[in-house]
C-alpha positions as CSV (number, residue, x, y, z in Angstrom):
1,M,119.7,93.4,93.8
2,G,118.3,95.6,96.4
3,R,115.2,94.7,98.9
4,G,112.4,97.1,99.1
5,P,111.5,99.2,102.3
6,V,110.1,97.4,105.4
7,G,106.2,98.9,106.4
8,L,102.9,99.1,104.6
9,V,102.2,97.1,101.5
10,V,99.6,98.0,99.0
11,Q,98.1,94.1,98.0
12,L,96.2,93.9,95.1
13,E,93.9,90.8,93.9
14,V,93.1,91.2,90.1
15,G,89.7,89.9,89.7
16,A,87.1,89.2,92.7
17,A,84.9,86.0,91.5
18,H,85.9,82.8,93.5
19,N,86.1,80.4,90.7
20,T,88.4,82.6,88.5
21,P,91.6,81.3,87.9
22,S,94.3,82.9,89.7
23,V,97.6,83.1,90.3
24,L,99.3,83.3,93.8
25,L,101.9,85.4,94.0
26,V,104.3,85.4,97.3
27,A,105.6,88.9,97.7
28,Q,108.0,90.6,100.3
29,P,106.5,94.4,100.9
30,Y,107.3,96.8,98.4
31,S,108.8,94.3,96.1
32,Y,109.8,95.7,92.5
33,R,108.8,92.2,91.1
34,I,105.1,92.4,91.7
35,A,103.9,95.1,89.0
36,P,105.8,92.6,86.2
37,Y,103.7,89.9,87.4
38,V,100.8,91.5,87.5
39,S,101.1,93.1,84.3
40,A,101.9,89.1,82.9
41,A,99.0,87.2,84.5
42,T,96.7,90.1,82.9
43,Q,98.2,89.7,79.7
44,L,97.7,85.9,80.1
45,G,94.1,86.2,81.6
46,L,94.7,85.6,84.7
47,N,94.1,87.2,88.2
48,V,96.4,87.5,90.6
49,I,96.5,87.2,94.7
50,I,99.3,88.8,96.5
51,A,100.3,87.0,100.0
52,S,102.7,89.6,101.6
53,Q,103.0,90.8,105.2
54,S,103.1,94.2,107.3
55,E,102.6,95.6,110.6
56,N,100.0,97.9,108.9
57,S,98.0,95.6,106.5
58,L,94.4,96.6,104.7
59,V,93.1,93.1,103.8
60,S,90.9,92.7,106.7
61,E,89.6,96.3,105.7
62,V,89.3,95.6,101.9
63,K,90.3,92.1,101.2
64,Q,92.6,93.2,98.7
65,G,95.3,89.9,99.5
66,I,96.4,87.4,101.9
67,N,98.4,88.9,104.9
68,V,101.2,86.3,106.0
69,D,104.0,86.2,108.6
70,L,106.8,85.3,106.2
71,S,109.1,84.8,108.8
72,N,106.7,81.7,109.7
73,L,106.7,79.2,107.0
74,N,104.4,76.5,108.7
75,Q,102.1,79.2,110.2
76,A,102.3,80.9,106.5
77,V,101.6,78.0,104.8
78,A,98.6,77.1,107.0
79,T,97.2,80.6,106.6
80,L,97.2,80.1,102.9
81,R,95.6,77.0,102.8
82,T,92.9,78.2,105.0
83,E,92.4,81.5,102.7
84,L,92.8,79.5,99.7
85,K,90.1,77.0,100.1
86,E,87.1,78.7,98.1
87,K,89.9,80.3,95.1
88,T,90.9,78.4,92.0
89,I,94.3,78.9,92.0
90,V,96.5,77.5,88.9
91,A,100.0,78.5,90.0
92,V,101.9,80.0,92.8
93,I,105.3,82.0,92.2
94,G,107.6,82.9,94.8
95,C,108.9,86.3,93.5
96,D,112.1,86.2,95.1
97,D,115.1,84.1,97.2
98,S,112.8,84.6,100.9
99,T,109.8,83.5,99.3
100,V,110.3,81.1,97.0
101,E,110.2,78.0,100.0
102,L,107.0,79.2,100.7
103,A,106.0,79.6,97.4
104,A,106.8,75.7,97.0
105,S,105.0,74.7,100.2
106,V,102.3,76.3,99.3
107,A,102.2,74.7,95.5
108,A,103.2,71.0,97.0
109,C,99.6,71.5,99.1
110,L,97.6,72.5,96.1
111,N,99.2,70.0,94.2
112,L,100.9,72.3,91.2
113,P,103.8,72.3,89.8
114,H,106.6,73.1,92.3
115,N,110.3,72.5,93.7
116,P,110.4,70.2,96.4
117,P,110.5,72.8,99.7
118,L,113.8,71.9,100.7
119,A,115.6,72.4,97.0
120,A,114.2,75.5,97.3
121,K,115.3,76.6,100.4
122,L,119.1,75.7,99.4
123,S,119.1,78.1,96.8
124,N,118.5,81.0,100.3
125,R,121.0,79.5,102.5
126,K,124.8,79.8,101.1
127,D,126.2,77.5,103.7
128,L,123.7,74.8,103.3
129,A,123.8,74.8,99.2
130,R,127.7,74.6,99.7
131,S,127.4,71.4,101.6
132,R,124.6,69.6,99.4
133,L,127.2,70.6,95.8
134,Q,130.1,69.8,97.8
135,E,128.6,66.3,98.5
136,A,127.5,65.9,95.0
137,G,130.6,66.4,93.9
138,C,130.2,69.6,91.9
139,R,132.8,72.2,91.3
140,V,132.5,74.6,94.3
141,P,135.0,76.5,96.6
142,E,136.5,75.3,99.3
143,F,134.9,76.9,102.2
144,A,134.4,76.5,105.8
145,L,131.5,78.1,108.5
146,I,132.5,80.4,111.0
147,N,130.8,81.0,114.1
148,L,131.0,85.0,114.7
149,S,129.9,84.3,118.7
150,Q,132.9,82.0,119.4
151,P,136.5,83.1,119.6
152,L,137.6,83.6,116.1
153,S,141.6,82.4,116.3
154,A,140.8,78.7,116.2
155,Q,138.2,78.7,113.3
156,L,140.9,80.4,111.5
157,S,143.7,78.4,111.1
158,E,142.9,76.4,108.3
159,V,141.8,79.5,106.1
160,V,143.4,79.8,103.1
161,F,144.1,83.6,101.4
162,P,143.3,85.0,99.0
163,C,139.3,84.4,100.6
164,V,135.6,85.4,101.0
165,V,134.2,85.9,103.5
166,K,130.0,86.8,103.2
167,P,126.8,86.2,104.8
168,L,124.5,83.1,104.4
169,H,121.4,84.5,103.4
170,L,121.7,88.2,101.7
171,S,121.8,88.7,98.1
172,A,122.9,91.8,95.8
173,S,126.9,91.1,97.2
174,Q,125.7,93.1,100.5
175,G,128.5,91.8,103.0
176,V,130.6,89.7,100.4
177,I,134.4,90.7,100.8
178,R,137.4,89.4,99.4
179,V,140.5,89.2,102.5
180,D,144.0,88.7,101.6
181,S,145.7,87.9,104.7
182,L,144.6,86.8,108.3
183,E,145.6,90.3,109.8
184,Q,142.3,91.5,107.5
185,L,140.0,88.5,108.2
186,T,139.3,89.8,111.9
187,P,137.9,92.8,111.2
188,V,136.0,91.9,108.1
189,C,134.2,89.5,110.4
190,E,133.3,92.1,112.6
191,R,132.4,94.5,109.9
192,I,129.7,92.2,108.6
193,K,128.6,91.1,111.9
194,E,127.4,94.6,112.1
195,I,125.8,93.7,108.7
196,I,123.4,90.7,109.4
197,K,122.8,91.9,113.4
198,D,119.4,91.9,112.4
199,S,118.6,89.1,110.8
200,S,115.5,87.1,112.0
201,D,117.5,84.0,112.8
202,L,119.9,83.5,115.4
203,F,121.9,81.7,113.5
204,L,121.9,83.7,110.5
205,R,122.8,86.5,112.9
206,T,126.1,84.4,114.2
207,H,127.4,82.5,110.9
208,V,129.6,83.6,107.9
209,L,130.6,81.3,104.9
210,V,134.5,82.0,104.2
211,E,135.4,80.3,100.9
212,R,138.3,80.5,98.7
213,Y,138.6,83.1,96.7
214,L,138.5,81.9,92.7
215,P,140.7,84.1,90.0
216,G,138.8,84.0,86.7
217,V,136.0,85.6,84.6
218,E,132.7,85.8,86.3
219,I,129.5,85.2,84.2
220,A,125.2,85.0,84.8
221,F,123.5,82.1,83.5
222,E,119.5,82.3,83.0
223,G,117.6,79.5,82.3
224,Y,114.4,77.6,83.7
225,L,113.9,73.8,84.1
226,L,110.7,72.1,82.7
227,Q,110.1,68.6,84.5
228,G,113.7,68.4,85.3
229,A,115.4,69.7,82.0
230,L,117.1,72.6,81.7
231,T,117.4,75.0,78.9
232,V,119.0,77.9,78.6
233,L,118.6,81.3,77.8
234,A,121.1,83.2,77.8
235,I,124.7,83.7,79.4
236,F,125.9,87.2,80.6
237,D,129.4,88.2,80.7
238,K,130.3,90.9,83.3
239,P,133.5,92.5,81.3
240,D,133.9,95.0,84.5
241,P,136.6,92.9,86.6
242,L,134.9,91.6,90.3
243,E,138.2,91.2,91.9
244,G,137.1,92.9,95.6
245,P,137.5,93.9,97.6
246,F,133.5,94.4,97.4
247,F,131.9,92.8,94.5
248,E,129.6,95.1,93.1
249,E,128.0,94.0,89.9
250,T,127.6,96.4,86.7
251,I,127.7,95.7,83.7
252,Y,125.7,92.4,82.0
253,V,126.0,91.8,78.0
254,T,125.0,88.6,76.0
255,P,125.9,87.0,74.0
256,T,128.6,85.6,76.2
257,G,132.1,85.8,74.7
258,L,132.7,82.3,76.2
259,T,134.4,79.7,73.9
260,D,131.5,76.7,73.0
261,Q,133.7,74.7,75.5
262,Q,133.4,76.9,78.2
263,Q,129.9,77.4,77.3
264,R,129.5,73.5,77.9
265,Q,131.1,74.1,80.8
266,V,128.8,76.3,82.0
267,F,126.0,74.5,81.0
268,T,127.2,71.2,82.6
269,S,127.6,73.0,86.1
270,V,124.4,74.5,86.3
271,Q,122.5,71.2,85.6
272,E,124.6,69.0,87.9
273,A,124.0,71.8,91.1
274,C,120.3,72.0,89.8
275,R,120.4,68.1,90.1
276,A,122.0,68.5,93.4
277,Y,119.4,70.4,94.8
278,G,116.6,68.5,93.7
279,L,115.1,71.7,91.6
280,I,113.4,70.2,88.7
281,T,110.6,73.3,87.5
282,G,110.7,77.0,87.2
283,P,113.3,79.7,86.3
284,V,117.2,79.4,87.2
285,H,119.5,82.0,87.6
286,A,123.5,80.9,88.4
287,E,126.5,82.9,88.9
288,L,129.5,81.1,88.2
289,R,133.3,82.1,88.1
290,V,135.3,80.5,85.0
291,N,138.6,79.7,84.6
292,Q,141.4,77.4,83.6
293,E,140.0,74.4,86.1
294,G,136.3,74.9,84.7
295,A,133.2,76.6,85.9
296,W,132.6,76.9,89.1
297,I,129.1,77.4,90.6
298,L,128.9,80.7,93.0
299,E,125.4,80.5,93.2
300,I,122.2,78.9,92.0
301,A,118.6,80.2,92.6
302,A,114.6,79.5,91.8
303,R,114.2,82.6,90.3
304,T,114.6,85.1,87.6
305,I,117.7,87.1,87.3
306,G,117.5,89.8,89.9
307,G,116.6,93.7,90.1
308,E,114.6,94.8,87.3
309,C,117.6,93.4,84.9
310,S,114.8,91.3,83.6
311,Q,114.0,94.1,81.4
312,V,116.8,93.1,79.5
313,F,115.3,90.2,78.0
314,S,111.9,92.3,76.7
315,L,113.6,94.9,74.9
316,G,112.8,94.8,70.9
317,G,110.2,92.2,71.7
318,G,112.4,89.1,73.1
319,I,111.4,87.3,76.2
320,E,108.7,88.3,78.9
321,L,110.3,86.1,81.7
322,E,107.4,86.8,83.9
323,Q,104.9,85.4,81.4
324,M,107.6,82.5,81.2
325,V,107.3,81.9,85.0
326,I,103.7,81.9,84.7
327,N,103.5,79.4,82.6
328,L,106.3,77.2,84.1
329,A,104.2,77.4,87.2
330,M,101.5,76.0,85.6
331,G,102.7,73.1,84.1
332,R,102.8,74.6,80.2
333,D,105.5,74.2,77.8
334,F,106.1,77.1,75.3
335,K,108.0,78.7,72.9
336,V,110.7,81.2,74.2
337,P,111.8,83.7,70.9
338,V,115.1,83.5,70.2
339,L,117.1,86.9,71.1
340,E,118.5,88.4,67.6
341,T,120.3,91.3,69.3
342,A,123.3,92.1,71.6
343,R,121.7,93.5,75.0
344,G,123.1,94.2,78.1
345,V,122.1,96.2,81.7
346,M,124.6,98.4,83.7
347,M,123.3,98.6,87.2
348,I,123.8,102.1,88.7
349,P,126.4,102.1,91.7
350,I,125.6,103.9,94.8
351,P,128.9,106.3,95.0
352,K,128.3,107.2,98.9
353,K,126.2,107.2,101.7
354,G,124.0,110.1,102.5
355,L,120.8,111.2,101.5
356,L,119.9,111.4,97.5
357,R,119.3,115.3,96.2
358,R,119.6,114.2,92.5
359,V,121.1,112.0,89.9
360,E,122.0,114.7,86.9
361,G,122.7,113.8,83.3
362,V,119.7,111.6,82.8
363,G,119.0,113.5,79.7
364,A,122.4,112.8,78.1
365,A,122.3,109.4,78.8
366,R,119.1,108.9,77.4
367,Q,120.7,110.3,74.0
368,V,123.3,107.6,73.7
369,L,122.8,105.5,70.9
370,G,122.1,102.0,71.8
371,I,120.3,103.1,75.4
372,E,116.9,101.9,75.6
373,K,116.0,103.3,79.0
374,V,117.3,105.1,81.9
375,D,115.5,104.0,85.2
376,I,116.3,105.8,88.3
377,I,114.6,103.9,90.8
378,I,115.2,105.3,94.2
379,R,113.4,108.8,94.6
380,E,115.2,112.3,96.0
381,G,115.6,112.3,99.7
382,N,115.8,108.4,100.3
383,Y,119.2,107.8,102.3
384,V,121.2,105.9,100.2
385,V,124.6,103.2,101.3
386,P,126.7,101.3,98.8
387,L,128.0,98.3,99.5
388,P,129.1,96.1,101.4
389,E,126.5,97.6,103.6
390,G,123.9,98.6,101.6
391,N,121.7,96.2,98.9
392,S,120.7,98.6,96.1
393,Y,121.7,100.0,93.3
394,L,120.3,104.0,91.9
395,G,118.7,102.3,89.0
396,Y,119.5,100.8,85.8
397,L,120.8,101.2,82.1
398,F,119.1,99.1,79.1
399,A,121.3,98.9,75.8
400,Q,120.4,97.0,72.7
401,A,123.2,97.1,69.7
402,D,124.3,94.8,67.0
403,T,127.6,93.6,69.0
404,P,128.5,92.9,73.0
405,Q,131.3,95.6,72.6
406,A,128.7,98.2,71.4
407,V,126.2,97.3,73.7
408,V,129.0,97.9,76.8
409,A,130.4,101.4,75.1
410,A,126.9,102.2,74.7
411,L,126.4,101.7,78.8
412,Q,129.5,103.3,79.7
413,K,129.1,106.5,77.7
414,A,125.9,106.8,79.1
415,F,126.9,106.4,82.7
416,S,130.0,108.9,81.9
417,H,126.9,111.4,81.6
418,L,125.5,110.6,85.3
419,R,126.7,113.0,88.5
420,V,124.9,111.3,91.5
421,V,124.7,114.0,94.1
422,T,124.5,113.3,97.5
423,A,124.0,115.2,100.8
424,P,125.5,114.4,104.3
425,A,122.7,113.0,106.8
426,F,123.0,113.8,110.1
427,S,121.1,112.2,113.1
428,L,118.9,114.5,115.9
429,V,119.4,112.9,120.0
430,A,117.4,114.7,122.3
431,E,119.0,115.3,125.3
């Protein structure tokens, strides 16, 4: 899922009393997850303090949040420990991959339920995660770490094709490219090098992961850990083939069509991976490939499903994921309602780069039987970039029906009504 733009962040604190129970929400600027968590906390009778960063923070003037440097873990922890001394914090939550390690570190300082910070870090570093899973004997594809600042020829001799090249830390399939031959590999590495050139860490700017391409169907696992015990919420099928060269996700639908045996394989693989990481509490989102050899781990993340896809759970009075996460962060047990209908979400892809003029056909899409919501999240006038350079979607289609097949049909029909209109963007350079 995509990230928001960097800039001024509006930071919120609901409630002003020093001893009012509060949730500390560690979030990137403009994170789409902020609003759902604020709403969920309010429904649970809790205040929210948001820790984030901005070059032009309003914190010092209006005291509506805590400004931290998210790129400096130790400094951020020290800042938050000082700022929270007079606060009653009952839960600490990291909104996304880049903030879960800081959230875990702060929760440890406050003696609140948390994952070990190293376990949280593993969920945001593909190279470290692969090594840990391999050491633990988990089913992962063969992989190698490539240093882009060194000659590639000597590093590529052992690569088996087809393979997949990916950045170490980016999400939403940004920079993930399939390569079918040695001749393709060098230009692909150069392309990804351009994508990661602005990464904050030198190692992340100069290294990529190369791993064996896995055939099979791709699925997403959504669940949670409470005191080390894993519970599954849903397994999502991805009916559109994800064979490359890029891996833009579109439709997620549940319940899954996997056999009972395959579902057990998925659960066991996720459970083993969580143990290998050291994860013990909170949400778990996993991506896997399933084939005749079994269920292969592609990703384990200590967060909920990405983007605004979590809304698919709340259709028809289902599961409020954000409330679930807050309860987990407080160490509370809770009853999760069973999803009684088939439901799905489609991430609306960006067809080509340029200035977004408009998205036509939204009204017709909303009228399709089974469609619950059409949500266009990128506004007109914004510059949009498709994968693999881009990392966001135009929006989301949500559907609910009696069967997964009906859900997929509704999403596809609604999408067929949409027409994305973009205009070229020109750069004016002064002479």
